[in-house]
N, CA, C and O atoms as a printed pandas DataFrame, in Angstrom:
     atom_number atom_name residue_name chain_id  residue_number  x_coord  y_coord  z_coord
0              1         N          MET        A               1   -3.897    9.246  -10.101
1              2        CA          MET        A               1   -2.992   10.168  -10.825
2              3         C          MET        A               1   -2.300    9.224  -11.924
3              4         O          MET        A               1   -1.932    8.087  -11.627
4              5         N          LEU        A               2   -2.155    9.722  -13.117
5              6        CA          LEU        A               2   -1.487    8.948  -14.106
6              7         C          LEU        A               2   -0.267    9.703  -14.331
7              8         O          LEU        A               2   -0.196   10.924  -14.463
8              9         N          GLU        A               3    0.788    8.776  -14.365
9             10        CA          GLU        A               3    2.218    9.396  -14.624
10            11         C          GLU        A               3    2.284    9.687  -16.251
11            12         O          GLU        A               3    1.527    9.124  -17.043
12            13         N          GLN        A               4    3.147   10.503  -16.581
13            14        CA          GLN        A               4    3.301   10.904  -17.964
14            15         C          GLN        A               4    3.866    9.649  -18.771
15            16         O          GLN        A               4    3.406    9.480  -19.900
16            17         N          ARG        A               5    4.739    8.833  -18.335
17            18        CA          ARG        A               5    5.386    7.802  -19.114
18            19         C          ARG        A               5    5.232    6.542  -18.210
19            20         O          ARG        A               5    4.992    6.611  -17.005
20            21         N          THR        A               6    5.395    5.384  -18.910
21            22        CA          THR        A               6    5.309    4.115  -18.185
22            23         C          THR        A               6    6.606    3.419  -18.427
23            24         O          THR        A               6    7.332    3.704  -19.379
24            25         N          ALA        A               7    6.914    2.393  -17.443
25            26        CA          ALA        A               7    8.079    1.576  -17.694
26            27         C          ALA        A               7    7.585    0.163  -17.281
27            28         O          ALA        A               7    6.749    0.026  -16.388
28            29         N          ARG        A               8    8.090   -0.818  -17.913
29            30        CA          ARG        A               8    7.652   -2.277  -17.573
30            31         C          ARG        A               8    8.419   -2.757  -16.427
31            32         O          ARG        A               8    9.610   -2.470  -16.298
32            33         N          LEU        A               9    7.712   -3.550  -15.506
33            34        CA          LEU        A               9    8.362   -4.205  -14.390
34            35         C          LEU        A               9    8.033   -5.651  -14.520
35            36         O          LEU        A               9    6.861   -6.023  -14.480
36            37         N          THR        A              10    9.047   -6.500  -14.679
37            38        CA          THR        A              10    8.679   -7.959  -14.848
38            39         C          THR        A              10    8.907   -8.649  -13.450
39            40         O          THR        A              10    9.939   -8.416  -12.820
40            41         N          VAL        A              11    7.968   -9.472  -12.985
41            42        CA          VAL        A              11    8.085  -10.040  -11.657
42            43         C          VAL        A              11    7.847  -11.603  -11.821
43            44         O          VAL        A              11    6.921  -12.038  -12.506
44            45         N          LEU        A              12    8.684  -12.360  -11.194
45            46        CA          LEU        A              12    8.399  -13.729  -11.266
46            47         C          LEU        A              12    7.774  -14.139   -9.965
47            48         O          LEU        A              12    8.213  -13.786   -8.871
48            49         N          ILE        A              13    6.734  -14.900  -10.145
49            50        CA          ILE        A              13    5.855  -15.269   -9.091
50            51         C          ILE        A              13    5.363  -16.684   -9.238
51            52         O          ILE        A              13    5.215  -17.156  -10.365
52            53         N          ASP        A              14    5.100  -17.393   -8.142
53            54        CA          ASP        A              14    4.658  -18.660   -8.116
54            55         C          ASP        A              14    3.281  -18.758   -8.876
55            56         O          ASP        A              14    2.434  -17.916   -8.577
56            57         N          PRO        A              15    2.983  -19.673   -9.799
57            58        CA          PRO        A              15    1.719  -19.700  -10.585
58            59         C          PRO        A              15    0.465  -19.784   -9.813
59            60         O          PRO        A              15   -0.557  -19.223  -10.207
60            61         N          LYS        A              16    0.517  -20.485   -8.700
61            62        CA          LYS        A              16   -0.698  -20.454   -7.846
62            63         C          LYS        A              16   -0.929  -19.234   -7.162
63            64         O          LYS        A              16   -2.093  -18.865   -7.002
64            65         N          LYS        A              17    0.146  -18.466   -6.679
65            66        CA          LYS        A              17    0.026  -17.173   -6.172
66            67         C          LYS        A              17   -0.594  -16.207   -7.180
67            68         O          LYS        A              17   -1.504  -15.434   -6.883
68            69         N          LYS        A              18   -0.056  -16.298   -8.362
69            70        CA          LYS        A              18   -0.517  -15.485   -9.423
70            71         C          LYS        A              18   -2.001  -15.613   -9.782
71            72         O          LYS        A              18   -2.719  -14.634   -9.983
72            73         N          ALA        A              19   -2.423  -16.917   -9.849
73            74        CA          ALA        A              19   -3.876  -17.247  -10.146
74            75         C          ALA        A              19   -4.693  -16.659   -9.022
75            76         O          ALA        A              19   -5.745  -16.087   -9.309
76            77         N          THR        A              20   -4.327  -16.744   -7.855
77            78        CA          THR        A              20   -5.076  -16.287   -6.626
78            79         C          THR        A              20   -5.095  -14.855   -6.665
79            80         O          THR        A              20   -6.135  -14.271   -6.362
80            81         N          PHE        A              21   -3.969  -14.155   -7.033
81            82        CA          PHE        A              21   -3.970  -12.682   -7.098
82            83         C          PHE        A              21   -4.891  -12.143   -8.082
83            84         O          PHE        A              21   -5.647  -11.211   -7.804
84            85         N          GLU        A              22   -4.850  -12.753   -9.340
85            86        CA          GLU        A              22   -5.663  -12.417  -10.433
86            87         C          GLU        A              22   -7.173  -12.601  -10.083
87            88         O          GLU        A              22   -7.993  -11.777  -10.491
88            89         N          ARG        A              23   -7.551  -13.692   -9.319
89            90        CA          ARG        A              23   -8.882  -13.873   -8.997
90            91         C          ARG        A              23   -9.275  -12.851   -8.024
91            92         O          ARG        A              23  -10.347  -12.273   -8.198
92            93         N          LEU        A              24   -8.561  -12.570   -7.057
93            94        CA          LEU        A              24   -8.851  -11.505   -6.122
94            95         C          LEU        A              24   -8.974  -10.167   -6.712
95            96         O          LEU        A              24   -9.851   -9.405   -6.306
96            97         N          CYS        A              25   -8.136   -9.818   -7.666
97            98        CA          CYS        A              25   -8.361   -8.624   -8.393
98            99         C          CYS        A              25   -9.707   -8.605   -9.123
99           100         O          CYS        A              25  -10.478   -7.663   -8.938
100          101         N          ARG        A              26   -9.980   -9.504   -9.859
101          102        CA          ARG        A              26  -11.268   -9.610  -10.603
102          103         C          ARG        A              26  -12.435   -9.453   -9.563
103          104         O          ARG        A              26  -13.363   -8.692   -9.834
104          105         N          GLU        A              27  -12.415  -10.112   -8.447
105          106        CA          GLU        A              27  -13.521   -9.902   -7.401
106          107         C          GLU        A              27  -13.585   -8.383   -6.943
107          108         O          GLU        A              27  -14.633   -7.932   -6.480
108          109         N          GLU        A              28  -12.481   -7.628   -7.075
109          110        CA          GLU        A              28  -12.670   -6.222   -6.715
110          111         C          GLU        A              28  -12.773   -5.362   -7.906
111          112         O          GLU        A              28  -12.684   -4.140   -7.794
112          113         N          ASP        A              29  -12.972   -5.988   -9.138
113          114        CA          ASP        A              29  -13.079   -5.273  -10.365
114          115         C          ASP        A              29  -11.860   -4.399  -10.567
115          116         O          ASP        A              29  -12.017   -3.233  -10.930
116          117         N          LEU        A              30  -10.731   -4.867  -10.366
117          118        CA          LEU        A              30   -9.493   -4.134  -10.656
118          119         C          LEU        A              30   -8.579   -4.974  -11.480
119          120         O          LEU        A              30   -8.663   -6.202  -11.467
120          121         N          THR        A              31   -7.644   -4.277  -12.247
121          122        CA          THR        A              31   -6.624   -5.091  -12.959
122          123         C          THR        A              31   -5.454   -5.352  -11.961
123          124         O          THR        A              31   -5.272   -4.584  -11.017
124          125         N          PRO        A              32   -4.701   -6.390  -12.165
125          126        CA          PRO        A              32   -3.494   -6.693  -11.519
126          127         C          PRO        A              32   -2.545   -5.505  -11.609
127          128         O          PRO        A              32   -1.859   -5.181  -10.640
128          129         N          SER        A              33   -2.509   -4.915  -12.666
129          130        CA          SER        A              33   -1.654   -3.674  -12.834
130          131         C          SER        A              33   -2.056   -2.562  -11.893
131          132         O          SER        A              33   -1.214   -1.934  -11.252
132          133         N          GLN        A              34   -3.314   -2.334  -11.820
133          134        CA          GLN        A              34   -3.854   -1.245  -10.834
134          135         C          GLN        A              34   -3.545   -1.543   -9.436
135          136         O          GLN        A              34   -3.216   -0.639   -8.669
136          137         N          VAL        A              35   -3.638   -2.826   -9.045
137          138        CA          VAL        A              35   -3.269   -3.248   -7.666
138          139         C          VAL        A              35   -1.775   -3.014   -7.406
139          140         O          VAL        A              35   -1.378   -2.425   -6.401
140          141         N          VAL        A              36   -0.971   -3.500   -8.353
141          142        CA          VAL        A              36    0.415   -3.396   -8.180
142          143         C          VAL        A              36    0.888   -1.949   -8.056
143          144         O          VAL        A              36    1.706   -1.602   -7.204
144          145         N          ARG        A              37    0.331   -1.113   -8.956
145          146        CA          ARG        A              37    0.729    0.346   -8.952
146          147         C          ARG        A              37    0.382    0.941   -7.684
147          148         O          ARG        A              37    1.129    1.773   -7.169
148          149         N          GLN        A              38   -0.816    0.535   -7.084
149          150        CA          GLN        A              38   -1.277    1.203   -5.805
150          151         C          GLN        A              38   -0.325    0.693   -4.688
151          152         O          GLN        A              38    0.000    1.445   -3.769
152          153         N          MET        A              39    0.128   -0.611   -4.772
153          154        CA          MET        A              39    1.029   -1.220   -3.780
154          155         C          MET        A              39    2.360   -0.442   -3.878
155          156         O          MET        A              39    2.942   -0.124   -2.841
156          157         N          ILE        A              40    2.798   -0.166   -4.940
157          158        CA          ILE        A              40    4.164    0.614   -5.162
158          159         C          ILE        A              40    3.928    2.108   -4.594
159          160         O          ILE        A              40    4.746    2.635   -3.840
160          161         N          ARG        A              41    2.886    2.670   -4.966
161          162        CA          ARG        A              41    2.604    3.949   -4.379
162          163         C          ARG        A              41    2.569    4.053   -2.865
163          164         O          ARG        A              41    3.113    4.985   -2.273
164          165         N          ASP        A              42    1.847    2.969   -2.190
165          166        CA          ASP        A              42    1.757    2.965   -0.838
166          167         C          ASP        A              42    3.210    2.574   -0.297
167          168         O          ASP        A              42    3.562    3.142    0.737
168          169         N          PHE        A              43    4.005    1.748   -0.832
169          170        CA          PHE        A              43    5.336    1.436   -0.313
170          171         C          PHE        A              43    6.145    2.731   -0.321
171          172         O          PHE        A              43    6.738    3.113    0.688
172          173         N          ILE        A              44    6.159    3.419   -1.509
173          174        CA          ILE        A              44    6.939    4.659   -1.415
174          175         C          ILE        A              44    6.472    5.651   -0.466
175          176         O          ILE        A              44    7.304    6.266    0.202
176          177         N          GLU        A              45    5.260    5.866   -0.337
177          178        CA          GLU        A              45    4.615    6.830    0.654
178          179         C          GLU        A              45    5.005    6.465    2.087
179          180         O          GLU        A              45    5.241    7.319    2.941
180          181         N          GLU        A              46    5.057    5.220    2.290
181          182        CA          GLU        A              46    5.458    4.692    3.751
182          183         C          GLU        A              46    6.816    5.143    3.969
183          184         O          GLU        A              46    7.079    5.608    5.079
184          185         N          ARG        A              47    7.770    5.077    3.037
185          186        CA          ARG        A              47    9.044    5.345    3.325
186          187         C          ARG        A              47    9.539    6.842    3.102
187          188         O          ARG        A              47   10.525    7.307    3.676
188          189         N          LEU        A              48    8.753    7.534    2.215
189          190        CA          LEU        A              48    9.128    8.934    1.927
190          191         C          LEU        A              48    8.241    9.941    2.415
191          192         O          LEU        A              48    8.513   11.139    2.326
192          193         N          GLY        A              49    7.123    9.475    2.959
193          194        CA          GLY        A              49    6.103   10.378    3.573
194          195         C          GLY        A              49    5.079   10.868    2.437
195          196         O          GLY        A              49    5.243   10.611    1.245
196          197         N          PRO        A              50    4.066   11.563    2.923
197          198        CA          PRO        A              50    3.008   11.915    2.023
198          199         C          PRO        A              50    3.301   12.901    0.937
199          200         O          PRO        A              50    2.509   13.020    0.002
200          201         N          ASP        A              51    4.413   13.627    1.008
201          202        CA          ASP        A              51    4.839   14.513   -0.003
202          203         C          ASP        A              51    5.728   14.023   -0.954
203          204         O          ASP        A              51    6.467   14.781   -1.582
204          205         N          TRP        A              52    5.715   12.723   -1.126
205          206        CA          TRP        A              52    6.800   11.924   -2.032
206          207         C          TRP        A              52    6.605   12.339   -3.495
207          208         O          TRP        A              52    7.579   12.268   -4.245
208          209         N          ARG        A              53    5.479   12.745   -3.938
209          210        CA          ARG        A              53    5.206   13.008   -5.415
210          211         C          ARG        A              53    6.238   13.992   -6.067
211          212         O          ARG        A              53    6.784   13.784   -7.151
212          213         N          GLU        A              54    6.442   15.119   -5.253
213          214        CA          GLU        A              54    7.294   16.116   -5.780
214          215         C          GLU        A              54    8.709   15.539   -5.954
215          216         O          GLU        A              54    9.337   15.717   -6.998
216          217         N          GLU        A              55    9.222   14.809   -4.859
217          218        CA          GLU        A              55   10.431   14.213   -4.970
218          219         C          GLU        A              55   10.725   13.205   -6.023
219          220         O          GLU        A              55   11.781   13.202   -6.656
220          221         N          VAL        A              56    9.813   12.393   -6.184
221          222        CA          VAL        A              56    9.794   11.231   -7.114
222          223         C          VAL        A              56    9.533   11.665   -8.591
223          224         O          VAL        A              56   10.298   11.419   -9.523
224          225         N          LEU        A              57    8.299   12.373   -8.686
225          226        CA          LEU        A              57    7.737   12.682   -9.939
226          227         C          LEU        A              57    8.060   14.084  -10.550
227          228         O          LEU        A              57    7.897   14.378  -11.735
228          229         N          GLY        A              58    8.555   14.927   -9.546
229          230        CA          GLY        A              58    8.755   16.386   -9.864
230          231         C          GLY        A              58    7.632   17.087   -9.933
231          232         O          GLY        A              58    7.645   18.122  -10.600
232          233         N          ASP        A              59    6.549   16.713   -9.328
233          234        CA          ASP        A              59    5.213   17.556   -9.354
234          235         C          ASP        A              59    5.376   18.755   -8.509
235          236         O          ASP        A              59    6.115   18.737   -7.525
236          237         N          THR        A              60    4.750   19.726   -8.844
237          238        CA          THR        A              60    4.692   21.056   -8.043
238          239         C          THR        A              60    3.421   21.176   -7.458
239          240         O          THR        A              60    3.304   21.744   -6.372
240          241         N          ALA        A              61    2.422   20.691   -8.073
241          242        CA          ALA        A              61    1.002   20.751   -7.582
242          243         C          ALA        A              61    0.585   19.477   -6.836
243          244         O          ALA        A              61    1.065   18.400   -7.188
244          245         N          GLU        A              62   -0.218   19.546   -5.903
245          246        CA          GLU        A              62   -0.716   18.398   -5.135
246          247         C          GLU        A              62   -1.772   17.705   -6.091
247          248         O          GLU        A              62   -2.726   18.285   -6.610
248          249         N          ARG        A              63   -1.458   16.425   -6.230
249          250        CA          ARG        A              63   -2.391   15.493   -7.109
250          251         C          ARG        A              63   -2.893   14.372   -6.356
251          252         O          ARG        A              63   -2.305   13.941   -5.364
252          253         N          GLY        A              64   -4.083   13.841   -6.853
253          254        CA          GLY        A              64   -4.542   12.718   -6.262
254          255         C          GLY        A              64   -4.123   11.460   -6.628
255          256         O          GLY        A              64   -4.574   10.468   -6.056
C-alpha cells in the first residue's frame, strides 16, 4: 500500500550496521527504505492491531 504523502525520517546509525543493513537489503532485492517502511508498519500493527490503517491513515476500505 502506498500512502498519499511522504515524510522524511532521519536516523543516525553506526556506519558498520548501516553497511551490513544495506548489504542484506541488496541480497533480498529490496531498498533500505522498503525494509524500514515495512518494519514501521509491523511495529504499528503490533501495538494497534490489524485494523490500524483506518485509525492511522483514515482509510475506510481494507487495503494490502
